C-alpha positions as CSV (number, residue, x, y, z in Angstrom):
1,M,-116.9,14.7,-35.5
2,N,-114.3,17.5,-36.2
3,E,-113.1,17.3,-32.6
4,A,-112.3,13.6,-33.1
5,F,-110.2,14.5,-36.3
6,E,-108.5,17.2,-34.3
7,K,-107.5,14.8,-31.5
8,I,-106.3,12.2,-33.9
9,G,-104.3,14.8,-35.9
10,S,-102.8,16.2,-32.7
11,R,-101.8,12.6,-31.7
12,I,-100.2,12.1,-35.1
13,R,-98.2,15.3,-34.8
14,E,-97.1,14.4,-31.2
15,L,-95.8,11.0,-32.4
16,R,-94.2,12.4,-35.5
17,K,-92.3,14.9,-33.4
18,A,-91.4,12.3,-30.8
19,C,-89.9,10.3,-33.7
20,G,-87.9,13.3,-34.9
21,L,-89.6,13.3,-38.2
22,S,-90.6,16.4,-40.3
23,Q,-94.0,16.5,-42.0
24,Q,-92.2,16.0,-45.3
25,S,-90.4,12.9,-44.2
26,L,-93.4,11.3,-42.6
27,A,-95.6,12.1,-45.6
28,E,-93.0,10.5,-47.9
29,K,-92.9,7.4,-45.7
30,A,-96.7,7.2,-45.6
31,G,-97.1,7.8,-49.3
32,I,-99.2,11.0,-49.0
33,S,-98.5,14.7,-49.6
34,Y,-97.0,16.8,-46.9
35,K,-99.8,19.3,-47.4
36,Y,-102.4,16.6,-46.8
37,L,-100.5,15.5,-43.7
38,G,-100.6,19.1,-42.4
39,E,-104.3,19.2,-42.9
40,V,-104.7,15.8,-41.1
41,E,-102.6,17.1,-38.2
42,R,-104.7,20.2,-37.9
43,G,-107.9,18.1,-38.0
44,V,-109.2,19.7,-41.2
45,G,-108.2,16.9,-43.6
46,K,-110.6,13.9,-43.5
47,L,-108.7,10.7,-42.6
48,S,-109.6,7.4,-44.3
49,V,-108.8,4.1,-42.6
50,R,-106.3,3.4,-45.4
51,V,-104.4,6.6,-44.8
52,L,-104.5,6.1,-41.0
53,L,-102.9,2.7,-41.5
54,Q,-100.3,4.2,-43.9
55,I,-99.4,6.9,-41.3
56,A,-99.3,4.4,-38.5
57,G,-97.0,2.1,-40.5
58,A,-94.7,5.1,-41.3
59,L,-94.5,5.9,-37.6
60,R,-94.0,2.2,-36.8
61,A,-97.0,2.4,-34.5
62,D,-100.2,0.5,-34.2
63,A,-103.2,2.4,-35.6
64,S,-104.8,2.1,-32.1
65,E,-102.0,4.4,-30.8
66,L,-103.2,7.1,-33.1
67,L,-106.8,6.6,-32.2
68,D,-106.4,6.2,-28.4
69,V,-105.9,9.9,-27.8
70,E,-107.0,9.6,-24.1
71,R,-104.3,7.0,-23.2
72,S,-101.5,8.5,-25.2
73,E,-98.1,7.4,-24.0
74,S,-95.3,9.8,-23.3
75,A,-93.3,11.3,-26.1
76,N,-90.2,9.7,-24.7
77,L,-91.7,6.3,-24.8
78,S,-93.0,6.8,-28.4
79,R,-89.5,8.0,-29.4
80,A,-87.8,5.0,-27.8
81,K,-90.2,2.6,-29.5
82,Y,-89.5,4.2,-32.9
83,I,-85.8,4.1,-32.4
84,L,-85.9,0.4,-31.3
85,S,-88.1,-0.5,-34.3
86,E,-85.4,0.8,-36.6
87,L,-82.7,-1.5,-35.3
88,P,-81.8,-4.9,-36.8
89,E,-82.6,-7.8,-34.6
90,R,-79.0,-8.4,-33.5
91,E,-78.5,-4.8,-32.4
92,L,-81.9,-4.7,-30.7
93,A,-80.9,-7.7,-28.5
94,V,-77.8,-5.8,-27.4
95,V,-79.7,-2.6,-26.6
96,L,-82.3,-4.5,-24.6
97,D,-79.6,-6.2,-22.6
98,M,-78.0,-2.8,-21.9
99,M,-81.4,-1.4,-20.9
100,E,-82.0,-4.3,-18.5
101,S,-78.5,-3.8,-17.0
102,L,-79.1,-0.1,-16.6
103,K,-82.5,-0.8,-14.9
104,R,-80.9,-3.2,-12.4
105,H,-78.2,-0.7,-11.7
106,L,-80.7,2.1,-11.1
107,N,-82.8,-0.1,-8.9
108,D,-79.8,-1.0,-6.8
109,S,-78.9,2.7,-6.2
């Protein structure tokens, strides 16, 4: 059981760092203490479903992303998803158009 908590904690740390968040800022967003978050990331703090959902919400991630440690996406993709989730809808549409144009340009090269 401890191995599962360690893997989940490691995944939370990975996503937190990919989003450029400190333990303090993630803990504040999740409504938990940074000391408890540190324990969770080390796999020594027991994680309830409620807290898992709070952390996932603060990371703008699905809880399944925190639990699926075997399929974890790259840190760059996690960071991009976090950044995009912070944009207002209008700006998000502009960024997505830019990304599509860049992809077409790269494919043509």
